[in-house]
Each structure stands twice: as structure tokens, then as C-alpha cells.
N, C-alpha and C positions, 0 to 999 in steps of 0.2 A: 656079666657085666659085659664083654668084650660085645655079648647077641646084641645086646639091649640099646649100644653105640653106634653098632654096623646099621642097625633097623632107623637109630633116629639120625644118621650119614643119608641114609636111603632116601626118607621122608622128608630133611631139610633141602637134600638135594633137586628132590620131586617142586618142593614149593618154591627155591628156587627159581625154576623152569616158567612156571604159572607166572611168579610175578618177575621172570622178563620178558616173555607172549604179553601180559600183559599192559606192560610198556610199550613192545610193539605195538602192538593194535592200538592202543591210545594214543600212540605220535602216527600212526598213520592217520587217525582218524581224523586229527590236531592237524596233519598237514595237508589234507583233502578240502577241513572247513580254510587253512591259509588258501587254500589257493582258490575256491569257492566264492568268498570274501576279497580278490584281489592280493591279495599280499603276497605273493608272485613268486619274491627272492626268497620271505620267509618260508616256502614250502617247498622250493627245492634247497634249502638247505638241510630241513628235515627229511627230505625224502631223499638228498645225497646219501642221509645217515644211514637211513632203513637198508637202502638200496648197499652200502658199504657191509651191513650184516648181513645180508641175503641177496647176491645179484640173481636169484631164481625167482624173486616176487613178481609175478609178471605184469600185477595191479597196484607196486608199485612204479615199476618203469614206464607205465600205461600214461597215472598221474604224472613222470618227470617229461613224457612227448609233450603233453598238454601247455604243459610249463614255459616248454620251449617255445611250444607256438605262439604261447600268447606272446615270447621276448624277441619272435617272427624269426626265430629259426626253423625255418621246416628244414630244410636237411636235418639236423639232429633232430628235431620231431618225427620225417621219417623214419628214421634210423632204432630209433626206444622206437616207434612204434612196430618195425621188422623183427625185432625181437622180442617183444611183448606178442604178438600174434605163434610167432616160434615158441616161444615156452608155453602160450595154450591157446592151441589155435581152437579151441571149439569156444572158444569166444568172439562173437563175430561183431561186437561192438570193435571189438581190437582190429579187427578186417574190417569194419565196416571206416570206421574215420581215416585204418590205413590206406581204402582206396579214396575216399577222399579228398587228401593232400595226395595220390598218385597223381588225380585229375589235375590238381592244382596247380600242378609243380610240375604239371606236360608230358607227366611217363604214363600216358596211356596204355602203354604192353601190361607193364606192368599189375596197373590199377583195373584191365577187367580181369586180369588171373583172380584176386579178391572176391570183385562183383557178382560173377557169374554163379562160381559156386555156394553167395551169400543166396540170390536168390531162389535157385531148386533147394537149400538144404531149408532153407526156414520161406517158403513163400508168404505165408502169412505176415511177416517183417519186409521183406524185401519186397518182392513179388509186385512191387507199386513203380507209378508215372516216372516220379524222382533216378528212382532204381535203373528203370528199366532208360529211363532219358539218359543217364551216366552211358550205360554203357552202349548206346545209337552214337554218344560223344566222342567215346574212345572209337570207334568203328571208324565217325570220320575219319578222323587225327589218323585213324590206320587207312588211307585211305580204299575204304570197304564202302561204298555208299550204302548200296543192297543187301547188307546186313544191317548198316544200318537204319534205314530204313524200316527196316519189320520191326526192331525193340523201338522206332517212335512210333509204328503204327499201334506194337501192340499198346504201348501208353497211351493212346488214345480211343482204346476202345474201351477203357479203365475212367477214363476224362477225358476225354473230345473236345473238351475247352484248354485242359493242359497247354498253357504256352510253351514252355521250351521242346516238347513233343513237338507241337503244331511249327514250329521254327526247322526243327533237325529232320520234319516229313518234306517240309519246301528245301532245307540243303541240299539234301537228300537226291532227289529227285530233280532239282533245276543241275546239279554236278552228272546227272543220270542221262539227264536229257532226258527224260518221262516229262515232257513240257504240259499236257490233259492236267497231269496227278499235282504240278509243279505249281497250277496258276490254281485248282480246286484250292490248295492249299494256302493263298495269296489270298483267295476270297474269305474264306476263317481267319484268316490273320488279319486283315480287315476290320471282319464286325466281331472279334470276339470284345466282349464288352469291356473283360476286365483286365485289357490292356492300353497302358497308355499311349493314345494317336505320337509321345513323341518314338516310342521306339517302333510301332508299324511304323512312322517315316524312314528310321535310322536304317531297319532292317533291308524295308524297298530299296532306299536311296544303296546300301550297299551292294545288291543285288545291280542298278544301272551303272557303280564301276566299276562293275564285273565281263557286263554283256560286248558285247562286235556287233557292227554299222546289220551285220545277215540276221543277226538275231532281233534287231528292232526291227526292219523291214517284214520282217512276218509278224512280230509279236506285239511293238509298237503301237496299235492297237487298244490289246488286253490291258498292257501295262498302263496305259494316259487313261483307260477306263477308269482300273484299280485307283486310281490316284485320283481321279474324277471323285468316286466315290469314297473317302479321306476328306477330300474335302467340304461333300456333301454330312459324312458323318461327324466333321469335327469342324466346323466352317470359325469357330474362336481361336485354333490352334495354328501360333504363328508356323509350325515346322510342316504340319499340312499344307502351307498353301506356300512355305520357300519349299518343298515335292515339286510343288505346281509349277513352279519357278522354274526351276531344274529341266521339268520336262517342256517348258516353252523357250528356254533358252535351245534346247535338245531341237522340237519345234522350229527353231526360227523365227518365233511369233511373239517381234518384241515389244504387240499391246499388249500379250498377254502380259509379258515379262513386265511392265513397268504394272499393268493392274494387282499382278499379284505383288509385285512389293509395295504398292499402295499400302494394299489390305495390311500385309506386318508391318509397317509404319503403323500406324492404327491399332491392332493386336497392343501391340509390345506399349507403345501412349497408354494403350489404355487399364494396362496389368502396371507403369510406373518402369517401365525398363528401356530405358532412353538410349541404352547401346545396341539393344535390338534394332531400336527404330531406326539410329544414325547405320549400321551394319544394309536394311531394306533402303532407306532412303540414296546413300553410297551406290549401289546396283544400281538403283537410275540414274545418277548425278554421271557418273563412267558409260553407262548406255546412251546418255543422251551425249555428248562430247563422242565417244564413237558414231553416232545420230547429224553430230558436225553442229550439231547445237550447242557453243561453248555458255552462249548466255546462259540458256537451261540448265546445260549443267555446271556449271559455277556460282548458279540460285542455288542449285540439288545441296553440293557441300558445304554450303555457306547452314544451310538447312540441317545437314546433318550436324552438323561441330555445333550447330544452337542445341540441340538436342545429345549429345556429349560431347565438348571441347576435347576428349581425348581418347579419342577415336582415332586411333593411328593413322589406320588407311584412309579416312578423307583426310587425314590433317597432308600426308605425303601424295594421297593421288592429286587432289587439289594442287597441295604446290607444285608437283613435276609440268601438272598441265600448263599455268604460267608460266615456268622456266618456260617449256617449249615455244610461249605466245612473246615470250622474254615482257612481260609487264606484274608491276607489282612485283618486283624479286625481293625488296626485303619483306615483303609479306610472306612471297614462300621462303622465307628463307628462316623467320620465327615459325613456320609451321612444320619445316620439314626438322627443324633443331629438335622442336615437339615431340616428334614422330623417334628420332634417330634416339631422344631419350626415355619415350617407351617401350622401343624393343631395338637396341643397340646394336642386336646381330642379324639384320633384318638387311638381306644384299640392297634389296631396288628402295631400301630407304637409304641408304649410307647413299648407295648411287643418286640419288633424286639431289642430297643432302649437299655434297660434292657436288656436284654439274651446277647446282645454280653458285656455290665458292666458287666453278671458275665462270661464270658469264657475269660475278663482280669484281673479274679480276684477282682472288685469291687463292691459285692455283697452288701454294707452299700451304698452306690451311686444305686445301681441296686433297691431296694425298695423302696423305693419312688415311682418311674412309676409306676412298676406295682398295687400298692398300687390303682392309679393314674387311670389305666388303669379299674380296677374292678372298679372303677364309672361310665366308659361310655364303658361299655358291654363285659369286658373282664372275665366274670364270666359264659356268653353263649362260651364263648372257650373252648374247651378242653385243646389247644396245648398251652393258657398263662394260666391256672390252674395251669396245668403240670411244666410250665417253675416259673414260683411263688413260687410253691411246692422248686421245688432244691432249689431257691433261701436261700426259707428262711430255708432250711435244713444246707445249709453251713451257717446259721450265725446260729445255734445251738439254733433254737426255732424249732419242732421237732415236738412238739403238734398240734402247726399253720399250718407248712407243713404238718401234717397229715390226716388236716381240709381239706387244699385244695386237694390231694387227693385222695379225697374220692369225693367231686364236682367234678371235673376232671374223674374220673371214673364211676360216672352219664353219662356221654355225653357219655357214649356207647352206 
């Protein structure tokens, strides 16, 4: 009887273990289903129970990481993925997801530690333009443009239209000052039919912000030619004409600037984007004022505000220029109130409003606006400092007024 009882006991233990395993597996599947359906909180609850039962189950940890990512807790997700990859280093997806997250988190040195072995170990899955460009981007962040360009060029041998690799070759060759390769890359980008014109313009615009005068003296003609090609390829793109307008500013081509702004306004109005139209028309108004065409400038500001009555820059600039002429100050005050309401922390708008109040003899009301402007960049502007000094003098605070006049003099 004892022998039979012992055998029954062993069998019962086996059946219990099988039942427990079945329950564990079922709960894991249920947790994954909850995650996939978007019920993240319940998925986390189930996965935490499973993790408490077996802290070495890499699959459970992996899905916990995915849940943490859904909750925007990137740091926790990375830690969990690192744990899963350590427990099961043969699982390429753990390492792949981890590498992607590390890149997003700016940890480029850590990311490439995982990516490069993936490419070599499993080329059928990972030796592709996407992964190669990821490594290239990491190398760029490590300030290794020569190595970066090798990976981007490898990506382009697989797909010569792959946009991230095209951008990568252009960036890396620009940093290396290999300008023939750089301009060949830009030609590819400009002619890429799969890339939105706005993205092309943004890339070239970023390049323009980083160049200096000597570079432009040598290569300005090529950049102008590329921008002209963009305008020809995308004649109905607001962004291409905006980029061409920037080139006209560099060339001090006043008629060209106005022509591009007029085209931008036409395109914006055709698509009923009244804010963009107001922006383009305000550019014309500002230029007309600087050209001493006050009447034409004020007419264009009126037109801009007809397109978009809430366009803050037009409201502010129109109000400020009226205040300089000491004309229609009540109208200027209404516009400046609206501009400050729309952008309450804009130092220039605060200055305009405060200055108009000063002109109307309301210096006590003006002072808080100048104090606010000082917090949000007003100290960097000679004009704002001078205006504040004058308001303080009008209020009888000569000592503080002198302090701000000294600050303003230092801006010369």
C-alpha cells in the first residue's frame, strides 16, 4: 500500500506541475493579448505576476518593456530590454528593439554595440538600408563622419532612393568638407520623387543656417541652382518659394523677395491657409517699410490682417510702426493688446505694447509689461532697454532708469 501511495503521490505532483505550467503559459498568452489590444494596465498586472513567479523569463520581461514603452517610460523600457537581452542573447529581436530605443534616447555608443553584431550575425534580416543607416546616424553622433558615410553608402548600394541614407551621405560629406560628394547628394535629394518638397526644403534650410560667408562665396551659385531646381520641380509648394525667398535675402534681391512672397501668398490662399498667407504678406509689408514706403507697408499689413486677423506678427509690427510715427495710437494699442494676448511672453510684443502705453501717458500701466519683457529676452535688445529706461525716467525712478540706459549702451 505504501508503494502504491508513493507512486500516486509522484503522479499527483507531476499533474500539479503540468497544471501550473499550463496556467503560467495561458496567463502569458492572455497578457500578450491584452497588450496587443491596448489594455496596457491589465497586461502589466498579469506580466508582473508572471515575473514574480519566474524572474528569469526573458519573454515576460520583453513584454513588460513593450508595455513600459507604451506608457512613455523609455528609461524603464531600456532597462528591461537590457535584462531580456542579457538573459537570452540569442534573441535578435530583443537586441534589435533595444538598439532602436537606445538610438531614440541618444545613447548612440550603446546602440551600435548591438546593431553591428546583428548585421554581421544575421545579414538576411539586418543587413538592410534601415539598419545600416541607423549605424551611420550613430557614427555621426559620435563625430565619426568618415565611418558614417561608409554605412550610408552601403545602404544606398541596396536602395539608391533610400531617403535617410541620402540625407546621411549629404550630412557626412558636408562635415568632411567633401563638397563635390555633398552637392551630388543634394542633387539626389532634390530629385527624389518620394520625398515631400517640405522635407527637401527643411534639409537645405538647415544647411544654409550652418554655412559661413566664405563657403557661400565659393558654393553659393550651386546652392542657388539647387533651389531653382526645387522651385521648377515643385512650383506649387509654399516651402520651395519660401526657401527661394531666403536665397533672395542673402543676395539682397528686393524684387525677388517680393515676387516669392507674392507667390507664397497665392499658394496659401489657394489652399485656404490664411495664416501662411498672412505670414507671406507681412514679409512684404516689413520690406516695404524698410524701403521707406510707409503707405505701401501699412496697406500690406491691412491685407495680412484681413487674411488672418489673429496673425500676431502683423498685429505687432503694424502697431509698432504706427507708434514710431505717432499715428493712430488708439488703433495701435488695440492691435498690440491682441498681439500680447496671443503671445504673452514675446519680449518684442511686450515692448511694443508698453511703448504705446508710454506714448499715451500711461507709464504706470506700461511698467509691468517691460518688467515681463526683461524676463523673456528683453535684456538682449537695445531698443527694449532704452524704452524701459525712458518709462522709468517718466515715473521719476532716475537711478533704475540710468542702470537700464547703461545696459542699452553696452549693446552698441
